C-alpha positions in Angstrom: 7.1 48.4 -30.9 10.0 48.4 -29.3 11.7 50.3 -26.0 14.7 50.8 -24.4 15.6 51.8 -20.7 18.9 52.9 -20.3 20.7 53.5 -16.4 21.7 57.0 -16.8 23.7 57.1 -13.0 22.4 55.7 -9.5 18.8 54.5 -10.1 18.0 56.9 -12.6 16.7 55.4 -16.2 15.5 57.0 -19.7 13.3 54.9 -21.5 12.6 55.7 -25.1 10.2 54.4 -27.5 9.6 54.2 -31.3 8.1 57.3 -31.4 11.3 58.8 -30.5 10.3 60.5 -27.3 11.6 59.4 -23.8 10.8 59.8 -20.2 13.3 59.9 -17.2 12.9 57.0 -14.2 13.9 57.3 -10.6 13.6 55.2 -7.6 12.3 55.9 -4.3 15.9 57.6 -1.8 15.3 54.8 0.1 16.6 52.6 -2.5 19.1 54.5 -4.1 17.5 57.2 -5.8 17.4 60.6 -6.1 13.9 61.5 -7.1 14.4 63.2 -10.4 11.7 61.3 -12.5 8.9 59.3 -12.0 8.6 56.1 -9.9 7.9 53.1 -13.3 4.2 51.5 -10.9 3.3 55.9 -11.0 4.0 56.0 -14.8 1.8 52.8 -15.3 -0.6 54.3 -13.5 -0.8 57.7 -15.6 0.1 55.3 -19.2 -3.4 54.0 -18.1 -4.6 57.5 -17.7 -3.8 58.3 -21.3 -4.8 55.6 -22.8 -8.3 56.0 -21.8 -8.3 59.7 -22.0 -7.1 59.3 -25.8 -10.2 56.9 -26.8 -13.1 58.7 -24.8 -11.9 62.4 -26.2 -11.2 60.0 -30.0 -14.8 58.7 -29.7 -16.2 61.6 -28.4 -14.7 63.7 -31.5 -15.6 60.9 -34.1 -19.3 61.7 -33.0 -18.9 65.1 -33.6 -18.7 66.3 -29.4 -17.2 69.7 -29.1 -14.8 68.6 -26.1 -12.7 71.3 -24.9 -11.0 69.7 -21.9 -10.7 66.5 -20.4 -9.3 65.3 -17.2 -8.4 61.6 -15.7 -7.5 61.2 -11.9 -6.8 57.6 -11.2 -6.4 56.7 -7.5 -4.8 53.0 -6.7 -3.7 50.8 -4.0 -1.2 48.2 -4.5 -1.0 44.9 -2.6 1.2 44.3 0.7 3.6 42.2 0.0 5.9 41.3 -3.2 4.5 42.0 -6.1 2.8 45.0 -5.3 0.6 44.6 -7.9 -2.4 46.9 -8.2 -5.3 45.2 -6.4 -7.7 48.4 -7.0 -7.8 51.5 -9.1 -11.0 53.9 -9.3 -11.1 56.2 -12.5 -12.6 59.4 -12.3 -12.9 61.7 -15.2 -13.8 65.2 -16.3 -15.0 65.5 -19.3 -15.8 69.2 -20.5 -17.6 70.5 -23.6 -19.9 72.8 -25.0 -23.2 71.3 -25.3 -21.7 67.4 -24.0 -24.2 64.5 -23.8 -24.1 62.6 -21.0 -25.1 59.8 -22.2 -22.5 59.7 -25.1 -19.7 60.3 -22.5 -20.6 57.6 -20.8 -21.0 55.3 -23.9 -17.2 56.8 -24.6 -16.1 55.6 -21.5 -17.5 52.1 -21.4 -16.1 51.4 -25.0 -12.6 52.7 -23.8 -12.9 50.1 -21.0 -14.5 47.0 -22.4 -12.6 47.2 -26.2 -10.2 50.0 -27.0 -8.1 50.9 -23.8 -5.4 48.2 -24.0 -3.7 49.0 -20.6 -6.8 49.2 -18.2 -8.5 46.1 -20.0 -4.6 44.4 -19.2 -4.4 46.2 -15.3 -7.9 44.9 -15.1 -6.8 41.3 -15.0 -5.2 41.7 -11.5 -7.2 45.2 -10.3 -10.8 45.8 -9.6 -11.3 48.9 -11.9 -14.1 51.1 -10.9 -15.2 54.4 -12.5 -17.1 57.7 -12.7 -17.5 60.7 -14.7 -18.6 64.2 -14.8 -19.4 66.4 -17.8 -18.8 70.2 -17.4 -20.6 72.3 -19.6 -18.9 75.3 -21.1 -21.7 76.5 -23.2 -21.6 80.1 -23.3 -25.0 81.7 -21.3 -27.7 83.7 -23.9 
């Protein structure tokens, strides 16, 4: 896997990877940025959310569960001094579907956390990661 990050102007950068997709990153105004893109540490948190969301939906769909939506909300704290690593991350999953089993959702989250989500496993080396979830049943009333 390869990635590339190129300075555009000021403190704005464009990152791209093997997939061919790119993302704009920018620094905070107090260090010369212009708020034209996501901050790198914000992106790291978003990437972790994306990684685990993909795992959970894939695991559930492979188990023939009907998933219609998945929202992952992350709340993180960082160290007060440099390096300002994440010290705590809480993940709240909202998984919607028709007739979803809460046990299967919980199992999918556990598999993501312990086996499949490289991002959360890596960040778990420096941060305490907790989670909770809710299942939203979209089964049409009879």
